[in-house]
Structures are given as structure tokens and as C-alpha cells.
C-alpha positions in Angstrom: -78.9 11.2 -23.5 -78.8 8.2 -25.8 -82.0 7.7 -27.8 -84.5 5.1 -26.7 -84.8 2.2 -28.5 -88.5 2.5 -28.5 -89.9 6.1 -29.7 -92.6 6.2 -27.0 -93.9 10.0 -27.5 -94.6 11.6 -24.5 -97.0 14.5 -24.4 -95.1 17.2 -22.4 -98.3 19.6 -22.1 -101.9 18.8 -20.7 -104.3 19.4 -23.5 -107.3 19.0 -21.9 -107.6 22.1 -20.6 -107.4 23.9 -23.9 -111.0 25.4 -25.0 -110.7 25.5 -28.8 -112.9 24.6 -31.8 -110.1 22.9 -33.9 -106.6 21.7 -33.8 -104.6 21.4 -36.9 -104.1 17.7 -38.0 -104.2 16.9 -34.4 -101.3 15.3 -32.5 -101.8 12.4 -34.8 -101.3 13.8 -37.7 -98.0 16.4 -37.1 -96.5 13.7 -35.0 -96.7 11.2 -38.1 -96.0 14.1 -40.8 -92.7 14.9 -38.7 -91.6 11.6 -38.1 -91.7 10.2 -41.6 -90.3 13.3 -42.9 -87.1 12.8 -40.8 -86.7 9.3 -42.7 -87.3 11.2 -46.0 -84.1 12.8 -45.6 -80.8 11.8 -47.5 -77.6 10.9 -45.8 -75.7 12.8 -43.7 -78.3 14.9 -42.5 -80.7 12.2 -41.9 -78.4 10.6 -39.1 -78.6 14.0 -37.4 -82.3 14.0 -37.5 -82.8 10.4 -36.6 -80.8 11.0 -33.4 -83.3 13.3 -32.4 -86.5 11.8 -33.8 -88.2 11.4 -30.7 -88.2 15.3 -30.1 -88.8 16.4 -33.7 -91.7 13.9 -33.6 -93.5 15.3 -30.4 -92.5 18.9 -30.9 -94.3 18.7 -33.9 -97.7 20.1 -31.7 -96.0 23.0 -29.8 -96.7 25.5 -32.2 -100.6 24.4 -31.7 -99.9 24.5 -27.8 -98.6 28.0 -28.0 -101.9 28.9 -29.6 -104.2 27.2 -27.7 -102.7 26.2 -23.9 -100.7 29.2 -23.8 -103.1 31.7 -25.8 -100.1 33.2 -27.6 -101.9 35.9 -29.6 -99.1 36.2 -32.3 -99.2 32.5 -32.9 -102.9 32.5 -34.0 -102.2 33.9 -37.9 -98.9 31.8 -38.4 -101.5 28.5 -38.8 -103.6 29.9 -41.7 -104.3 32.1 -44.5 -107.8 33.0 -45.6 -106.6 33.3 -49.4 -110.1 34.8 -50.4 -109.2 37.9 -48.4 -106.1 38.9 -50.1 -106.8 39.8 -53.8 -105.1 38.5 -56.7 -101.8 36.5 -56.4 -100.1 39.1 -58.4 -100.8 41.7 -55.5 -99.6 39.7 -52.9 -96.5 40.9 -50.7 -93.3 38.7 -51.1 -92.0 38.9 -47.4 -93.5 38.8 -43.8 -91.8 42.5 -43.3 -94.1 43.7 -46.7 -97.1 42.0 -45.0 -96.7 44.1 -42.1 -96.3 47.5 -43.9 -99.0 46.7 -46.3 -101.8 45.3 -43.7 -103.1 46.4 -40.5 -102.5 44.3 -37.0 -106.5 43.2 -37.2 -106.2 42.3 -40.6 -103.4 40.1 -40.4 -104.8 38.5 -37.0 -108.0 37.9 -39.1 -106.8 36.7 -42.2 -103.2 34.8 -41.4 -99.7 34.7 -42.6 -98.9 31.2 -43.2 -96.9 31.2 -46.2 -94.7 34.4 -45.5 -94.1 32.7 -42.1 -93.0 29.5 -43.7 -90.5 31.5 -45.6 -89.5 33.3 -42.7 -88.8 30.2 -40.7 -86.8 28.8 -43.4 -84.5 31.5 -43.3 -84.0 31.4 -39.7 -83.3 27.5 -39.8 -80.6 28.2 -42.8 -79.0 30.6 -40.4 -79.2 27.7 -37.6 -77.9 25.2 -39.9 -74.8 27.5 -41.0 -73.9 28.4 -37.6 -74.4 24.8 -36.1 -76.7 25.7 -33.7 -78.2 22.3 -32.6 -80.7 23.2 -30.4 -82.4 25.7 -32.7 -81.9 23.5 -35.7 -84.5 21.1 -34.1 -86.9 23.7 -32.9 -86.9 25.1 -35.9 -87.1 22.1 -38.2 -89.8 20.8 -35.7 -91.8 24.1 -36.1 -91.4 24.4 -39.8 -93.0 20.8 -40.3 -95.7 21.9 -38.6 -96.6 24.9 -40.9 -95.9 22.8 -43.7 -98.4 20.2 -42.4 -101.0 23.2 -41.9 -100.4 24.5 -45.2 -101.4 21.2 -46.9 -104.7 20.9 -44.9 -107.2 22.9 -47.5 -109.5 24.7 -44.5 -106.2 26.4 -43.6 -106.4 28.1 -46.6 -109.9 29.4 -46.6 -111.8 31.9 -45.0 -114.5 29.3 -44.6 -112.0 27.4 -42.4 -114.6 25.2 -40.4 -117.8 25.3 -42.8 -119.2 27.8 -40.9 -120.1 29.8 -43.9 -122.2 26.9 -45.3 -123.7 25.4 -42.5 -120.8 22.3 -42.1 -119.4 23.2 -38.4 -117.2 20.8 -37.4 -116.1 19.7 -40.7 -112.3 21.0 -39.9 -111.8 18.4 -36.9 -113.5 15.7 -38.6 -111.3 15.7 -41.7 -108.2 16.7 -40.3 -108.4 14.8 -36.6 -110.8 12.3 -36.3 -110.5 10.6 -40.1 -106.3 10.8 -39.3 -107.0 9.0 -35.9 -110.0 6.6 -37.2 -108.1 5.5 -40.4 -104.2 6.5 -40.5 -103.0 3.3 -39.1 -103.7 2.0 -42.6 -102.2 5.1 -44.6 -98.9 4.6 -46.8 -96.2 7.1 -45.4 -93.7 6.2 -47.6 -92.5 8.8 -50.0 -89.7 9.6 -52.2 -86.5 11.0 -50.8 -86.2 14.7 -50.0 -85.0 16.9 -53.1 -83.5 20.4 -53.3 -86.2 23.5 -53.7 -84.8 25.9 -56.4 -87.4 28.6 -55.4 -88.6 28.6 -51.6 -91.3 31.2 -52.3 -92.3 29.9 -55.5 -93.1 26.4 -54.1 -94.3 27.6 -50.6 -97.3 29.3 -52.7 -97.5 26.5 -54.9 -98.4 24.3 -52.2 -101.0 27.1 -50.6 -102.7 27.2 -54.0 -102.6 23.7 -54.5 -104.4 22.7 -51.0 -106.8 25.7 -51.7 -107.9 24.2 -55.1 -109.4 21.1 -52.5 -111.6 23.5 -50.4 -114.8 23.3 -52.9 -114.3 19.7 -53.3 -114.0 18.7 -49.7 -117.0 20.8 -48.5 -119.3 20.0 -51.6 -118.5 15.9 -50.8 -119.6 16.9 -47.1 -122.6 18.5 -48.1 -123.6 15.7 -50.7 -123.0 13.2 -48.1 -125.3 14.7 -45.4 -128.1 15.3 -47.6 -128.2 11.5 -48.2 -127.2 10.3 -44.7 -129.7 9.3 -42.0 -129.9 12.4 -40.0 -130.1 10.7 -36.7 -126.7 9.0 -37.7 -124.5 11.8 -38.5 -123.7 12.9 -34.8 -122.9 10.8 -31.8 -125.9 11.8 -29.2 -125.9 11.1 -25.4 -128.8 9.4 -23.3 -130.6 12.6 -23.5 -130.3 13.1 -27.3 -127.9 16.1 -26.9 -124.7 16.0 -30.0 -121.5 14.7 -28.0 -118.5 16.8 -28.0 -114.9 15.6 -27.0 -112.7 17.5 -24.4 -111.7 20.2 -27.2 -115.7 20.8 -27.4 -115.3 19.6 -30.7 -119.0 18.1 -32.4 -118.0 14.3 -32.5 -119.8 12.6 -36.1 -120.4 9.1 -35.8 -118.3 6.3 -36.7 -120.5 5.3 -39.7 -120.2 8.9 -41.1 -116.8 9.2 -40.4 -116.0 6.4 -42.6 -118.9 7.3 -45.1 -116.7 10.7 -45.6 -113.3 9.0 -45.6 -114.3 7.0 -48.7 -116.3 9.6 -50.5 -112.6 11.7 -50.1 -111.2 9.1 -52.2 -107.9 9.2 -50.1 -107.6 13.0 -50.3 -106.5 13.0 -46.3 -103.7 10.2 -46.8 -102.6 12.4 -50.0 -102.4 15.5 -48.1 -100.6 13.9 -45.4 -97.8 12.5 -47.8 -97.3 15.8 -49.5 -96.6 17.1 -46.1 -94.2 14.7 -45.2 -92.4 15.3 -48.5 -92.5 19.0 -48.1 -91.2 18.8 -44.7 -88.0 16.7 -45.6 -87.7 18.8 -49.0 -87.7 22.4 -46.9 -85.1 20.7 -44.1 -82.9 19.6 -46.9 -83.1 22.9 -48.9 -82.3 24.9 -46.0 -79.0 22.5 -45.2 -78.1 22.9 -48.8 -78.4 26.6 -48.7 -76.4 26.6 -45.7 -73.3 25.1 -47.2 -74.3 21.5 -46.3 -72.2 22.0 -43.1 -71.1 18.8 -41.0 -73.6 18.1 -38.3 -71.9 14.7 -37.2 -70.1 16.4 -34.4 -73.1 18.0 -32.6 -74.0 14.6 -31.3 -71.7 12.2 -29.5 -70.2 9.2 -31.8 -71.8 6.7 -29.9 -75.4 8.3 -30.0 -75.1 7.7 -34.1 -73.5 4.3 -33.8 -76.2 2.8 -31.5 -79.1 4.5 -33.4 -77.4 2.9 -37.0 -79.2 -0.5 -36.3 -82.5 1.2 -35.5 -82.3 3.6 -38.4 -82.1 0.7 -40.8 -84.8 -1.1 -39.4 -87.4 2.0 -39.5 -86.1 2.7 -43.0 -87.1 -0.8 -44.0 -90.6 -0.3 -42.4 -90.8 3.1 -43.4 -90.3 1.6 -47.5 -93.2 -0.4 -46.6 -95.5 2.4 -45.6 -95.3 2.2 -42.0 -93.9 4.0 -38.9 -92.7 2.7 -35.8 -93.4 3.2 -32.3 -95.3 6.5 -32.2 -98.0 6.7 -29.4 -100.3 9.7 -29.5 -103.2 10.4 -26.9 -106.6 10.2 -28.8 -108.5 13.4 -29.1 -112.0 12.0 -30.0 
């Protein structure tokens, strides 16, 4: 089927029935990250990915659907790592296999395996590229973009993942879902073109530790703002005075508080999204290079690539101006 001229994103799963505390980066964040990452790829890899940009975009949320809607227990620890509970960096296992040998199932479930899973996904994506398995390439790339997005969310690297240890519950969903939904349409999604990663393991851990360095800052800003903000205007309330929650049972902060926090964060959310975009493109490109730069042009009908060429040109022009084209996502708040 030829790619439609408009990238209308159709949500394939019903999220409203899912009962969970937070969903990483939200639909808005993950879809914008994966979509923009396609535009950051160099040719000829870009042409292949662009032929399937709708798929790459909408599939970006599938890991969260496996986790919450399908209650896949194996999925949960893939989205985070509680760095504080793993000891020194020098003592960390190198591979996912080593992690499973060193730690028991409960420890892994409680503390996460995100960086190791990213490396494992990279190995699988490289094989899929080498063997030119079209379906696997697209599926693994979309998933990998999701996990790289998670790795750039500071609270996905901390045991205090929702501020529950510091009386700041709700900060997770506010930071990564509500703020992008409210202000993301004004973000600049342009990044430099993808570059080759010399050491995937080192780059993965660099991302994780850089994100972790933002945890204390993020939580401090929220605490300080709450201390100076009118108490009755932090959370939205119903007619009975009860704090409102969205369909995911997440506490809803007022627009005034969300706006003030976003300003105090001084571009942190936008910057982490931009880094997620660049990382996704870099990792996809690196897997392709490591696979020997296979020719993917014959995996699609020639008329599909030809039809999409002028639309790609149009999208690239918009992207270089910082904008994305035609993403429609369901609001979560």
C-alpha cells in the first residue's frame, strides 16, 4: 500500500482501559521523537524509512502498550534503570546476559535493564539490516526509538521515578506527558543529521548518566516552585474540591502550574526530546553501517519511493525550520 499524502496517525490500541501511573514520554513525545528521527537520517537510509514513516511514528508507543495494556511482565524493566541501586559504574555488567547472571529476577524487575536492553536491540537491528528483513527492521527500529526516548527522560534513571520519595508524586507524568502536550507544538524538532557511533556501549551509558544528572535539578525546581505557588492552584479540582485525575488516573496539574514549571525548567523537556531524536537517528544509522550498509531500495516498490520523494522534500524543508508535518495524537490530559 502506498504511503498516504497526509500522515494521519491512527492509534491501533485502546489506551483508555489501561490503569497505570504514568506512560513514558506520552503518545505525543514518542511519536514526535520517532517521526523527526526519520528526517535526521542520511540518504539512502532515509528514503527507506520515510516510505514507512507512519509506521515508525505510530509504532513508537507499542512498548508502552505491551507494558500496560497487555500487562507483559517482561516489558516493564526494559523502560528504566534505578541507577542508585546498582552500585558503582565500574561494577556494572557489560551485557544483558551478564545482568541476568548477576541479579535475580526480582532485582531486575524492581530496578530495570534499560541500557542493556538498548544494546541488545541494537544487535538485533543490525542483524535485521544485514539480512534485509524488512518487517523486523521497521519493528525493531520503532521499538529502539522508544527506549532511547525513555533513556533521555531523567526520572527513568532514578529509583525516585515519580518523586514518591520526596513527596512529589505526579511529577513524572507532568514532566514527560503534560508539558510536551501543552507546549510541544512550539518546540524546535530540527537536529543535525545522524552520525556514526564508534562505541555503542559507551554512548548508551553516556546518555543514561547525562539524563541522571538532571534528576536532582528537575525535582528541586518542582519543590521550590510548589513552595512559592498558591496551594489551591497547583492541582485541578472538581466541584467537590477533589483533585482531578485523567483517564490514566494521573493527577492533573493546573495550566498555571504547568506553565510556571515549564518556564522554570528553562527548555529541559525540549532539549531532552531533541537529544532523543538525534540518538534514535544515530543508533538506526549505526546499525545500518555496522550491517555493511545494505541496499534497501528493493525492499519497497519503486513507485512508492518515487511517490514519496516530493513529500519527503517538503517535510525536510519544514523540519529544517523546526516543525513536523501531520502528526495527530490523542490527548492524554
